[in-house]
N, C-alpha and C positions, 0 to 999 in steps of 0.2 A: 384453436380449440383449447379450452381450459382442461388440464389433466389433474390438477390438485389445488386444494384451497385450505387456507387457515382461517378459522372463524372465532373471534373473541378469545384468542388464546391468552392464558395467564399462567405464570409459574411462580410459586412461592416456595421459599425455603425457610421453614419456621415462621417467624414474624416478618421476614423480609420478602417483599415482592420484587422479583427480578424484572418482570415485565408484565403488562396487562393490556387487554383489549387489542391484541395483535390481529390484524385482518389483511389478507393478501390472497392473490391467485397466481397460478403458474400456467403459462401457455405451453403447448407441446413443443415449441421450438425456442423456448425462453433462454436467455443468457443473462443470468442475474448475479450481481456481486453483492454479498451481504457484508456490510462494513459497520464499524463502530468501535469505540474505545475498548480496551481489554476489560473483561469482567462484566459486560452488559448482558451476556446470555446468548451470544451467537451460536456457540457450540451446543448449548442446551436446546436451542430452537431446532437445530439439525437433528438432535437425538429424539426430540418429540416427533419430528417428521418421519423418522425411521421406526418409531415405536419402541425405541430403546428406553425412553423415559415417557412418563405420562404428564400431561399438562394438568395444572390444578383446576383450571376452568377452560371452557371452549373445546374445540376439536380441530384436528387436521384430517382431511379426507382426501383419498386418492381414487381416481376413477378405476373401474373394474379393468383387470388385465394390464394395469400399469405397474411395471417393475421399478422399485426404488433402490438404487445402489449407493452405498456409503462406504468409504474407505475403511473405517474402523471395523466394519463387519467382515472384511476380507482378510483378516490377519490369521485365520485358521488354515495355514498352509501345512501340507503333509511333509514333515521333515525328512521322511524316508524316500520321498520321490525326487527325481531329477527336476530341474527347472522346466525342461520341455514337457515331461510327463505330467507335471502339475498343470501346466497351461492347457494341455490337451483335454483335461477333464472338463473344461468349460464347454467343450463342443461334444460331450458324450452323446447327447440325443442326436446330433447331426451325424456323428460317426455311425450310430446305430441305423440311422436312416440310409446311409450309404451302403451298409452291409445288407439291408433289406433290398436295396436296388440291385445289388450283385446277385442275390438269391433269385430275384424276379427275372434277371437276365437269363439265368439257367433254366427257369421255367419256360421262358419264351423260346429258348433254343429247342426245348422238348415239345413245345406246343405252339408253333409259329402261326397256326390257324386261329388261335383264340383271340378274337378281336377285343373282348372285354379286358383281357389281361394286358393287351397292348395299350388300351386307353388308360388303365390304372397305372401302368408303367410311365406313360407320357406325363400324367399328372404328378406322379411321385418325383420324376426327374425334374420337372418344372419347379416343384416346391423345394427340392434339394438345391437347385441352382439359386433360387431366390433367397434361400436362407444362408447362402455362402458356402455351400458344400464343396465348391471347387476352388475357393479362395481362402478358407479359414487358416490353412497352414501359412500362407503368405501374410495374413493378418498377424498371426503370432510372431513371425519373424520380424515384421515391420515394427511392432510395438516393443518387442524385446530389444531390438537394435536402437530404437528411439530412446529407451531408458538405459542405454549403455550396457546391456547384457550382450556381449559379443558371442558369436557362434561357438567359439571354443569353450564357453562357460555353460552351454545349455545342458550338458550331461552331468553337471555338478549336482551333488545332493543338496537339498535346501537346508538341511541341518548344518552344513559347512559354511553357510553364508553369514555375513555380519548382520547386526541388527538393522543397519541402514539399508543393506541390500534386500533384506526380507521385506522391509517397508515398501521399497520401490517395486519389488516383485508383486506384492499385494495390490499395488496400484495398477500394474500391468494386467493382472487377472481381472480386476474390476472393469478396466477399459475394454477388455476382450468380451466381457459379458454384455456390454452395450445396453445397460438398463435404460428404460424410457425417461427416467428422471435420475440424473447423476448429481449426488450431493458431495461436495468436496470441502474439506476443512484444511485450509492452508496447504494447498497442493504443491506450491512452489518451494516450500521449506526444504532446505538441504539438497535441492536439485542444482546441478551445475548449469552454466549458461547454455550449453549445447542442448541439454535435455529440456530446458525451459523453452527454448525456441521451437524444438520439435513438438512439445506438448501443446504449445499455443496453436500451432498449425493443425494438430490433430483435433483439438477441441473446437476450433472454428468450423470444421467440417463434420462435427459429431451429429449424428442423426438422432436427436433427442433433446430434452431440456436439461440445462445445467444451472445449478445454484451453488455458488462457491463463496466461502469465507476466505478472504485474502488480505494481507497487508502489502501486497505487491501492486503498486499503482500502475506500473508498466503492463503487467498481466491484465489488470482490470480494464485499462484503456484499450487493449487490443482484443478483449473478449466480450466484456459486458455491454449490453444494450439497455439494461435497467440496473439501478442501484437501490437496494433495500438498506436504509440506514436505521440501526438500532441505537437509541440514545434516550436517556432518562426514562427508561421503561416503556418507550413507545417505538413504533415502527413507521417510518415515512418512506414513501416510494418516489423515486426520481427517474425520469427517462434519460437515456444517454449513458456514456461511459463515466469513469471516475472523475475526469477533468471537468466535464460538464456538470456533474453533481456538485463538485466543489464550488464552482462559480455560482450555481443556482442556490446552494445552501448559504453562501456568503451574502448573496443578494437578498434572500429571504430574511436572514438575520438582520441585515441593515434596514430593510423595510419595516420589520417588526419593531426594531429598536426606535426608529423614527416615529412610527405610529404610537408606540408606548410613551415616548417622551412627550409627544404632542398632547396625548390624552392626559398625562400627568399634569401638564401645565393647565389644561382646561379644568381638571378636577381641583387643582389648587386655587384657581381663580374663582371657581364656583364656591368652594369652601370658605374663601375669604369674604365673598359677597354675602353668603349665608350668615357668617359670624358677625359681620358689621351691621346687617339689616334685620336680623331676626328679632332683636329687642326693640326696634323702633316701630311704633304703631303704624306709621305711614307706609312702611315697606315690609312689614312682617309677612303679609300674604305672598308677596313676590319671593321673599326668602324661603317661605315654606314650599312654594311651587318649585323653586330651584332645587330644594333639598329632595323633593320627590323625584325630579328628573335625574338627580345624581344617584339616587338609590336604584333607579331602573337601568342606569347605564351599564352596558355589558363591558366589563373591564378587560383590557388587553394585557396579557401576561408579558412580563419582561422577557426578552430573549435569554435563554440559558447558555452560558458559555462554559464548556468543560475546562477544567484546569489544564493549562498547557505548560510544558516544560520550558523554562527560560534558560537558554544556553548562550554563552558568549565566550569565544576563544580569542584571546588577544596576546600577542607576543610582548615580552618585556623589552626585548632588544631585537634589532634586525640581524639576520644571518648574512654571511657572505653571498656573493652572486652565485658561486658554484656550491651547491649543498652536498651533493654526493656523486661520486663517479665509480661505477662498477666496470672493471675491465677483465674480460675473459674469465668470468667468475663461474666456478663449478661448486655446487652446493649439495648437501645431503648429510648422511650419517656415516659413521665409521664403516658400516657394512653395506651401505646403500647410497648410490649417487642418484639425486633427484633431477637436477637440471644441469646441463653442460654449457660452458662458454657463453654466459650472459654478459652483454656489454650495454650499458645505458648510462645516461647522465640525468641527474635531478638538479634543476636550477631554481633559484629563489622564486617563489610565487607559483611554482608548478602544482597541478592537481593531477597526480598520476594514479590510475587504477590498474591493479594487477588482476587479471582474469584467467580462467582456465578450468578444466575439469577438476572434480573433487580428487584429492590425493595426489595431484600432479607436482606439488612443491611450492605453492604460493605462500603458505604460512611459513614454510621452511626458509624461504627467501627473506621474509621479514625478520625471523628469528636470527638469521645469519647477520643481517644488517644491525640488529640489536646486540650482537656479540653473544647471544645465548647459544649459538652453534658455531663451531669452528669452520673456517673457509677450507674447502678441500684443495682448491687451486685458484689462481687468479688473485685479484686484489679489489679492495674497497677503499677509496679515498674519501675522507670526511672533510667537509668545508670548514671555514673559519666561523667562530662565534656561534656554534650550534648548540641549541638546547632542545633535546629530543624527548618527546612525550610518546608513550606507547600504550595502545589499547589492545589488550589480548582478548581474542574471541572467547576463550575459556574463562575469562575473568579471574585469572589466577593471581592478579596483582593485589587482591584484597585478602585481608586476614579474616577468615570466617568466624573467628572467636571474638573479634572486637565488635563493639556497638557501632552503629552508623555515625553517631556524633563523634566518637573517639577516632574513627577512621579519618575524619577531617582534622580534628584537633591535634592528633599526634603529628600531622604534617605541618600544621600551622598553629603552633602553640601560643603565639601572641595574639591570635585573632579573638576578639571579644565573643562571648557566648551568643549574644544577640545576632552578631553577624554570621556566625556558624549556622544558627537556626534559620536565619533569613535565606542564606544560600541554599540550604537543604530544602527549605519550603519552595524555593523557585524551581527545584527539581522534583517537586510534588511529593516530598517526604513530610508526613504529618507529624504532630507532636508525639503520637504513639510510635510511629515508625522509627524515630531517631534513637530510641532507647533499645531497639531490637538489635540482636547480634546479626552480623552479615549472613551467617548460615541460615537464619530464619526468613530471609528475604526471597521473593520470587526472582526468576531470571530477569524480568524486566526491571525490577527494583535494583538488582545488582548492576545491571547495565547502566542505569541512571546514576548510581553511586560512582561507578568507574568514570563516567563522563564528568561528574561533579569534581572528582579528584583531578582529572586532566585539565578542566577549565581553570582551576585555581593555580596550576603550575605555571601558566603563561609561557609555554614553550614556543619556539619559532619553527619547529619541524615536527609535525605530528605523523606518526606511523600507526595505522589503525587496521586491525584484522577483523573483518566482518562487523563493523560498528552498528549496523542496523538490526542484527540478530536480537531477538527478544523485545524489540520496540514496536509499538503499534504505529499506524500510518501517521497519526498526528505528531507523535514524538519524532518519527523519521523526518517529517517535513521540517520540524524545528531544527533538528540536527543538520539537515541539508542547508538550511538558510544560514545557520551559524557558521558552518564550514565555508560557505560561499563568501562570507564576509571576513573570514579569518585572514589576518595580514601576514601570515607565514606561509609555509610550504606543506603540502600534504601528499603522503604516499599511502595508498590503502588497498586492501583486498576486499572485494565484495561480489556477491552474486545478485545484488539488487540492481536490475538494469536501469530503472528510472533514476535511482540514486547516482549510478555511474554516469548516465547520460547528462544529468544536470550539473555534475561537478567536474568530471574529468576533462583535462585538455590534452592528455596523452593516455594511451592504453598500452600496457605490456601484456601480451598474450603468451601464456606459458602452456605448451602442449608438446607431447612426445619427447620430453627431455630437453627441449630448446625453448628459447623465448624470442619474441619479435616485438618491436616497438612500432606503434601506430600514432601518428601526429594528429590526433583528433579525439572526439568523444565517441560514445558507444555506437551511435548511428553511423558515423564515419567508418568505424572499425568493421561494422557489418557490411557496408558497401564494398570495402576493400577485400574482406574475406571472401565474399561471394562472387568476386570477379572470376571469369574463366581463366584457368591456369594455362592451357595450351592455346596460344594465339599466334597467328602469322605475324611477321615483322610489322606490317602496316597497322594491324590491330594493336600490337604491343605499343607502337609509337603513340597511337591515339590514346591508349590507356595511360601511358606515361604523362601525356599532356594533361589528361583529365585529373590524374593524381596531383600534378603540379597545381592545377586550378583549384582542386579541393583544398590543398594546403594553403594556397593564397587566400581562398575563401575563409579557411579556418583562422588564418592570421588576421582577418578582418573582424574576428569575433568581438574585439574590443569596441568596434564601431556599432555592432549589433547590440552589445551590452549597453552602450551609451544611449541608443534609441529606446531600449527597454527601460532604462532609468528615467528618461524623459516622460515615458508613458506613466511610470509609477508616480513621478512628481505631479503629473496632471491629475491622477486619481487623488493624491493627497491634497492638492490645492482645491479640488472640487469638494472633497469631504469637508475641508475647513470652511469653504464658502457656504455649503449646506448648513453647517453648524451655526454660522453667523446669521444666515437668513432665518433659520428656525428661531433663533433668539430674538431677532427683530419682530418676527411674527408673534411670538409670545408676549413681547413688550407691548405691542399695539393692542393685542387682545386683552391684556390686563388693563390697559388704559381705557379701552372701550367698555370694560366691565365696571368701571367707576360710575356709581349712580349719578353723579353730577354730569358726567359726559354722556352717559347712556340716555339721559332725558333731554339732552341739548342737541338738536339736529345740526345746528351750525358747526358744532365741534365734532359731532359723530360722523358727518358726511365726509370731511377730508380724511379722517382716520380710516374710514371704510375704503376710500380710494387708495390710500397708502397700503392698506392690508391686501387689497386685490393685486396691487402691483408687486408686493413682496411675494405673495403666493404664486403669481405667474413666474417670477424669477426663480422661486424655489422649485417649481415643476420643471422648468428648463434646466436648472442645475442638476436636478436628480436624473433627468434623461441623459444629460451630458455625462454624468458620473457612470450610469449604467453602460453607455457606449464605450467610455474609456476603460472600464473594467473588462468588458468583452474584448476590446482591442488588446489589452494586456494579456488576457488569458489565451488569446489566439496568436500571440506574437511568436513568430518562428525563430 
């Protein structure tokens, strides 16, 4: 059943049209991911759906009795109330209903013979149960625990909480209200991995429709069954999760580009024919007819490609085999210890992710390795020939008073200006942007500038703290690809599960003041973490065998990578073959368009045979390419 619809929605800011002619519908059990580059209007669309903003044209309508919930509307928490008392307010009508039931029980005790009273009581009790009257306290406890509000914090005054805690508590309150349509804007931002896993499970079983803006591909792949893409002022709807959307979008772009190029060849051939034959008396009628056909032709738009960041990390020299060894390391601050007795080794070529709850000490570990914090006890041994590059999640490595271009030039004084401008352009900085001071840039722009600086240093050991923060999905994809091709070593902190899973070959999990190393990616870490702790010896032996098998399987990752590269080469080869066949097709069509050949059947016949053969090969190559792309996308 459709519960909400957007019809011909348009939003203008002054002379700028953000989007127009947006049409969509939302089913009662929808799971929709709203995606698109930063600045296209995703949050604005959400605000129109909540009534917080008005559309310039069109309308968004919601069925009667449908509640719409939006996290930004839930920030009005009572600072004087405790966490528990504030959450209880969500169920005020239900609590009142329970009080009425208690009163009615007293009436029944005084009038046991009143059958009408008993019927009303039965109905009220049924309604109370159906509305969660006996489970709402358990629901509150479950959601609070899921968002890492432990029971010993429930009596805390909301006014004593940090800004991040208040934001999470607002989210808890929204989920407890269970609106029929739940609108979420970047719900995974600043949540740790444990909370993300819990939230995913909760939302999968949510009894209502969900529309979420997110840059978290892992989250969208596990939740969404539809993707709404906002791009170039339009909205396009795709079925499936984010991975299916990506494959479909790439396929559509490729098909549109092929159709556009083919039509452009036809247009050029027709225009050449018209130009050559319009002035000749014998062929002018044919030329005029061809011109009329050309004017009536429905033109195919060229596919629009959004600007993509171009990142390349390459080391100037190789490091030694052993990059870093931490032995019995205890870290923290003079008045506070964060993590005790960490021991791990980083080898050349490793991609190690550090994960754990917020505030547990992950960034502290990186700062200690970077010698920004003193070691409390233990040791860190650094390998030979190390060039270390550091990405700080707070982006403090930039001088906020310098211009963008000077930020690069000051580090690379001999670099010609055109090269500086070129590298900045590849990171999507426009001519206007490069003269801005760093303090004027958005978070995403500062992140890209920090990556620009890092890419130019050519270090062989990159230490990165939350490198995907502030980046949209496309920029994250480019960063992920660049780091996967990086010929050095990587140690990074992240809460982006897709990013971790694609890159990491080891996981360091930090929790409860200790750290544990897992020899695998994020999926492997989850398998190991979720294994039963208490096992009888036989079960433990089986588990040990399975762990060994998993490690062996993981060590065979290079073989899987090789198979994946073969698939990629097949896609590339087929694309080259398609380009070649399309060129042959265009050459034959141009030759057939020659008036001397067009009127000579003896010459035209063989060309037509060649054209049919080429077009059949082109169709087969295109089908093979589509299958190869699907095989690559589904490669495990």
